N, C-alpha and C positions, 0 to 999 in steps of 0.2 A: 505190356503197356499198363498205363495206371490209370485210376477212373479218376477222373475229377472234380473235386467237391467243391463248391464255392462258399466264399468266405463271406461274412453281413461286411466287413472293412473293404472288401475289395470291388462290392456291386456299387453302379454308377446309377441311381434311379433316372428314369426321363419323364418328362410331363407328355399326357398326349389328350388331344380332346374330343370329343365324340357328343355331333348333334343327334339329339334324341329325335326329331320331328320327324313323324312319318314313319321312323321304326318299329317292328314290334319288338315286343318287352323281352322277349325270351332270346332273341337275336342280341339284343342290345346287352341283355345281364350275362351272355358268355363272352362276347368278346370284350365286355369289362372286367370278369372274373380271371380271363386268362392271361390279362394285360397285367392285373394287379397282382397275379400268382407268379408271372414272370414266365409262362408257358412259351413264349414267341420266343424266348433266349436260348442261345446255344447252350450259356453258362447254366442252366436250369437246375436246381437241385431241392427236391421237395421240402426239405426237414430246413431249408434256409430261404428267408422271405429277398428273394432275388429280383419283385419285382418293381412296378414302375406307379405313379402318380394320374391316375383317371381324372379328366373333368368332364362331369355332363352336364350341355345346356339342354336347355329346350324342357326341362323334364313333365311340364304340363302339355306334351305335346307328342308324349310315346302311344303308340296305338296298342290295343288289346283284340285278338281276333276271337270273332268266336260271339259268345252270349258271356264273356269274362267280365267284362264290364258291370254286369246286370247282376252275376251270381257269384263271383268273388267276394269273399269277407277275410278282414284280418282280425284276428282274436288279441286281446290284451286283457292280460290278467293281473289285479291288483295285488291279489297274495293272501287276502282275506277270503272266507267263505262267502261263496254266493258271489265274487269279484271279476267273472266273467264278465268281458261286454266285447260286441263285435261289431265292424263297422265293414260298410258297403265300399268298394272299391271307385264308386262313385263319387260317395263323402270324402275318400282318402283324397283323392284327385282335386276336389277343390279348396281344401282345408292345409294338407300339406303332400304336395304331389311329388317332391322327395322322395318319400317312405317309400313310394311304390319300386323305384329303381333301388333304392337300399336294401329294401327289402330279397328283392329278385337276386342280387348280385351276393348276400348274405349268405342264400340257400345254395348257392355255386361255390361257396370256398368252402375249405375242409374245415369238420368240425376239429377243432385244436385250439392252442394258445396262439398260434402265428394266426390266425385266423381274425384274432382280434386287433394287431398290428396291422395287416392285409387291408383290413377296411379302413383303418382313417388314412388310407391312401387315396380313397373316392369321395372325390367331392363333388356333390347334385345341387344344381340351380334349377329353380322353376323356369327361370326368363332366359332370355338370350345374351345376356351380360354376366361376366363372371368377374373374379378377384383375382383371379391369378395369371394377369398380362403378364405381369414382370418375369415370369416362371416363362415363358413363350413354348405354351404346349403346341405341338405338331398335333395338325388335324387327321383324325383316322376315320375313312367310312366304314359304316359297318354293311 
């Protein structure tokens, strides 16, 4: 019996829709990362991007448990000396709620070149509407 290795040309990606309203951030990020990587498929190969596209709506209504809403901080660095800045999760939720989910999913992807192309398959929207209706994404429960 030979080991099956998927090829990039044979992969047929699908579209999935996840509603983030009332869902804990960690559970949502794990589900999205596994769909993006293709871990749910029988043809999963770690060195090949076998994943699907994921559309996340209602990013501003994702739940953070405990005191994470007040205590978590995101660090940004300008590249210059003394260019570190920190922003609390409450500020990020007001200004850019998509970043919270994108950052969590990025942390759950592998740290290699394939992760950059995998992350492009994640589409996050703050509200309930999205621009990918033409792709007819299947709704996934988390």
